[in-house]
C-alpha positions in Angstrom: 15.4 27.7 1.1 16.7 25.0 3.9 13.7 22.7 4.2 13.2 19.9 6.2 10.8 17.4 4.5 8.6 14.5 6.7 7.2 12.2 3.6 9.8 12.3 1.1 9.7 8.7 -0.2 6.2 8.3 -1.2 4.2 9.5 -4.0 4.4 12.5 -4.2 7.5 12.7 -1.8 9.4 11.9 -4.5 8.7 14.4 -7.4 8.7 16.6 -4.3 12.7 16.2 -3.7 13.3 16.5 -7.0 11.3 19.8 -7.2 13.0 21.3 -4.7 15.8 20.5 -6.1 15.4 21.7 -9.3 14.3 24.9 -7.6 17.6 25.2 -5.7 16.6 24.3 -2.6 18.7 22.5 0.0 16.4 19.6 1.4 17.0 17.3 4.9 14.6 13.9 4.2 12.9 12.7 7.6 12.8 9.3 6.4 11.6 5.8 8.9 13.2 3.4 6.7 17.2 3.1 6.5 16.7 1.2 3.3 15.3 4.3 1.8 18.7 6.5 2.2 20.1 6.0 -0.5 17.1 7.0 -2.8 17.2 10.5 -0.9 20.8 10.9 -1.5 19.9 10.1 -5.4 17.6 13.3 -5.2 19.8 15.7 -3.9 18.9 15.8 0.4 20.4 14.5 3.1 18.4 12.0 5.3 17.2 11.6 8.6 16.2 8.5 10.5 13.1 8.8 12.3 8.8 8.3 13.0 7.4 11.4 13.0 4.7 9.5 15.6 7.3 9.0 17.9 8.3 12.8 19.3 10.8 12.2 21.4 12.9 10.4 19.0 12.1 13.4 15.6 13.6 16.1 17.6 17.0 13.7 18.9 17.1 13.2 15.0 16.5 16.9 14.2 18.7 18.5 16.6 21.5 20.9 15.8 20.0 21.3 12.0 18.4 24.3 10.7 15.5 25.0 8.5 13.4 27.7 7.2 10.2 25.6 6.1 8.7 22.4 7.3 6.9 20.1 4.9 4.4 17.6 6.1 3.6 15.1 3.3 4.2 11.8 5.5 1.6 9.2 5.1 1.7 5.8 5.8 -0.4 4.1 2.9 1.4 1.3 1.5 -0.2 -1.8 2.7 -3.1 0.2 4.1 -6.1 -2.1 5.2 -8.8 -2.6 3.9 -11.1 -1.5 6.4 -9.9 2.4 7.6 -9.8 2.7 11.3 -9.5 6.0 13.9 -6.1 4.4 14.7 -5.8 4.4 10.9 -1.6 5.5 11.4 -2.7 8.1 8.0 -4.9 9.5 10.0 -2.6 10.4 13.1 0.2 10.9 11.4 -2.3 14.3 10.1 -2.8 14.8 13.7 -0.1 13.6 16.6 2.1 13.5 13.5 1.8 17.8 12.4 2.1 18.4 16.2 5.1 16.6 16.3 6.5 18.2 13.7 5.2 21.7 14.5 7.6 21.0 17.8 10.6 20.2 15.3 9.9 23.2 13.2 10.4 25.5 16.7 13.7 23.5 16.9 14.9 24.3 14.1 14.1 27.6 13.8 11.6 27.4 10.4 8.9 29.8 10.4 7.2 28.6 7.9 4.9 24.9 7.6 3.2 23.2 4.7 0.9 20.7 4.9 -0.4 17.9 3.1 -5.1 18.4 3.4 -7.1 16.6 0.9 -10.1 17.7 -1.1 -12.1 15.4 0.5 -12.6 17.8 4.2 -14.9 19.2 1.9 -16.8 16.3 2.9 -18.2 12.7 1.7 -21.6 13.4 0.2 -22.7 14.0 -3.5 -22.4 18.1 -4.1 -23.5 17.7 -7.4 -22.6 20.0 -10.4 -21.0 23.0 -7.5 -17.5 23.8 -7.9 -16.2 23.7 -4.9 -13.5 26.6 -3.9 -11.3 27.1 -0.6 -14.3 29.6 0.2 -16.8 26.6 0.8 -17.0 25.0 4.1 -14.2 22.2 5.0 -14.6 19.9 7.3 -17.7 18.7 7.4 -19.0 16.0 9.0 -21.9 13.8 6.7 -22.2 10.7 9.3 -20.0 8.0 7.1 -16.9 6.2 7.2 -15.3 9.2 5.5 -15.9 11.3 8.9 -12.1 9.6 9.8 -10.3 11.5 6.7 -12.0 14.4 6.4 -11.4 15.0 10.7 -7.5 14.1 10.5 -7.6 17.1 6.9 -9.0 19.1 9.6 -6.7 18.4 12.6 -3.3 19.2 10.6 -5.0 22.4 9.1 -6.2 23.6 12.1 -3.2 22.8 14.3 -0.5 25.0 11.1 -3.1 27.6 10.9 -2.9 28.6 14.9 0.8 27.8 15.5 2.4 30.9 16.9 5.6 32.3 15.3 4.1 30.2 12.3 3.5 30.8 8.4 0.6 27.9 8.1 -0.2 27.2 4.7 -2.2 24.0 3.9 -2.6 22.1 0.9 -5.9 20.4 -0.6 -4.4 17.6 -3.2 -7.4 16.1 -5.9 -6.5 12.4 -5.9 -2.8 11.9 -6.5 -2.0 9.6 -9.9 1.0 9.0 -11.5 4.1 6.8 -10.2 3.3 4.8 -6.7 -0.3 6.8 -7.1 -3.5 5.5 -7.3 -3.2 4.9 -10.9 -0.6 1.9 -10.8 -2.8 0.5 -7.3 -5.5 0.2 -9.3 -3.4 -1.1 -12.3 -2.1 -3.4 -10.6 -5.4 -4.8 -8.9 -6.3 -4.8 -12.5 -3.5 -7.0 -13.7 -5.0 -9.5 -10.8 -8.7 -9.2 -11.6 -9.6 -7.2 -8.4 -13.4 -6.5 -9.1 -13.1 -3.0 -8.3 -15.5 -0.9 -10.5 -19.0 -0.5 -8.7 -21.9 -1.3 -11.0 -23.9 1.5 -12.4 -23.0 5.3 -11.9 -19.9 6.2 -10.1 -18.7 9.5 -8.1 -17.0 12.0 -10.0 -13.9 13.4 -7.8 -11.0 15.8 -9.2 -7.5 14.1 -9.3 -4.1 15.8 -9.7 -0.2 14.3 -11.6 2.2 13.6 -8.6 4.7 15.9 -10.5 1.7 18.7 -11.0 1.5 18.4 -6.9 4.7 18.4 -6.4 5.2 21.9 -8.9 2.4 23.4 -7.1 4.0 22.8 -3.1 7.0 24.8 -4.1 5.0 27.4 -5.4 2.9 27.4 -1.9 6.3 27.2 -0.5 7.6 30.3 -1.6 5.2 32.2 -2.5 2.1 31.2 -0.1 -0.1 33.7 2.2 0.6 32.5 5.5 -2.8 30.8 7.0 -4.5 30.2 3.5 -5.0 26.7 2.1 -5.2 26.2 -1.4 -6.9 23.8 -3.6 -3.9 21.8 -6.1 -6.1 19.6 -8.9 -6.0 19.4 -13.0 -8.6 21.1 -15.2 -11.2 18.9 -15.8 -12.8 16.4 -12.8 -13.6 12.7 -13.9 -15.8 9.4 -13.1 -14.1 6.9 -11.4 -15.4 4.8 -13.9 -13.9 6.9 -17.0 -10.4 7.1 -14.0 -10.3 2.9 -14.2 -10.7 3.4 -18.2 -8.2 5.7 -18.3 -5.9 3.5 -16.5 -6.3 0.7 -17.9 -5.9 1.8 -21.3 -2.5 3.3 -20.7 -1.4 0.9 -18.0 -2.0 -2.1 -21.1 -4.0 -4.0 -18.6 -7.4 -5.9 -18.9 -10.5 -3.9 -18.1 -12.1 -3.0 -14.7 -14.0 -5.8 -13.3 -17.4 -4.7 -12.2 -19.0 -5.3 -8.9 -21.6 -5.0 -7.5 -22.0 -1.6 -5.3 -23.1 -3.8 -2.0 -20.3 -6.0 -2.2 -17.7 -3.1 -2.9 -18.7 -0.6 0.1 -18.6 -4.7 2.8 -15.5 -5.7 1.2 -13.7 -2.3 0.9 -16.1 0.5 2.9 -13.4 3.6 2.3 -13.4 2.7 -1.6 -17.4 2.6 -1.8 -18.0 6.3 0.1 -15.0 7.4 -2.0 -16.3 6.0 -5.3 -20.2 5.9 -4.7 -21.1 8.6 -3.1 -18.7 11.8 -2.9 -18.9 13.8 -6.3 -17.0 16.8 -6.0 -15.4 19.0 -8.6 -12.4 21.3 -7.0 -12.1 24.8 -8.4 -7.4 25.4 -8.5 -8.4 29.2 -9.4 -6.7 30.5 -6.6 -3.7 28.3 -6.6 -3.4 29.7 -9.8 -3.5 33.5 -8.8 -1.7 33.9 -6.2 0.9 31.0 -6.7 1.2 31.5 -10.2 0.4 27.3 -10.8 -1.1 25.8 -13.1 -1.3 21.8 -13.8 1.3 20.8 -16.9 -1.7 18.0 -17.3 -4.8 19.5 -17.6 -6.4 16.6 -17.8 -6.0 12.7 -16.0 -5.8 11.5 -20.2 -2.7 13.9 -20.6 -1.0 12.5 -17.4 -1.4 9.1 -18.2 -0.2 9.9 -21.7 2.8 11.1 -20.3 4.0 8.1 -18.9 3.5 6.0 -22.1 6.0 8.6 -23.9 10.0 8.0 -23.5 
């Protein structure tokens, strides 16, 4: 297939370029930074320079090209501020960015659209021991800062599902770990002795290695059903305390520095909401059943240990 990919240089974007090339697909990569041309080209894709949030510039950049599928993996998480605000660029990419990429899909003749969503759309609260599936309510607002992310997930999903003439598919990814993802970010923070581990019990959530997420994305593009969402997570949810401990071990960093819960909430409100308040255990049974996908790294430890092997 011919694929127009937005977000080709992010945590999932780079392994996705490799996965698409390995499966024989032809990729045009929409990137914002001209300095990333070489990186994209080295992974077998044709780079196009455009900002997804600039509709006119995006459409000019892809005019005259053709694609069968558009993939929306664009985020702006690098150098993200401590405080999540309604005007956060990643939130805008899920809203206006999806709108612009749907316009690009029509321009290039794509009939299929795969968008990045998140498991946190099930709601930033304690879901207890319930194992959540795609049949559970998605888009629940609970009155905390996480509602901004939940709303953004709903914004991208609702647009692609409602788009006329477009086969929309949403992938609800777990927390990414692997190169340039959460694990690397937290490893850097632990090297700097940043206080990031809330005192006491931490929330539990589902993770997924970026390479597994990329493989699932290709499978969804090839075999996913139009109008469907798929949870993309590994087999075993873990607490944030266990996550930080495993990352510290794998990366050889100092142990995570404990901080009072109130201080984490004050200093980095979104992380406080995520690491203290939001427990969710997610099932990937539907993705396994319909896409034929299972994670190569069933657990966080397996994925992090793979990093240590030559």
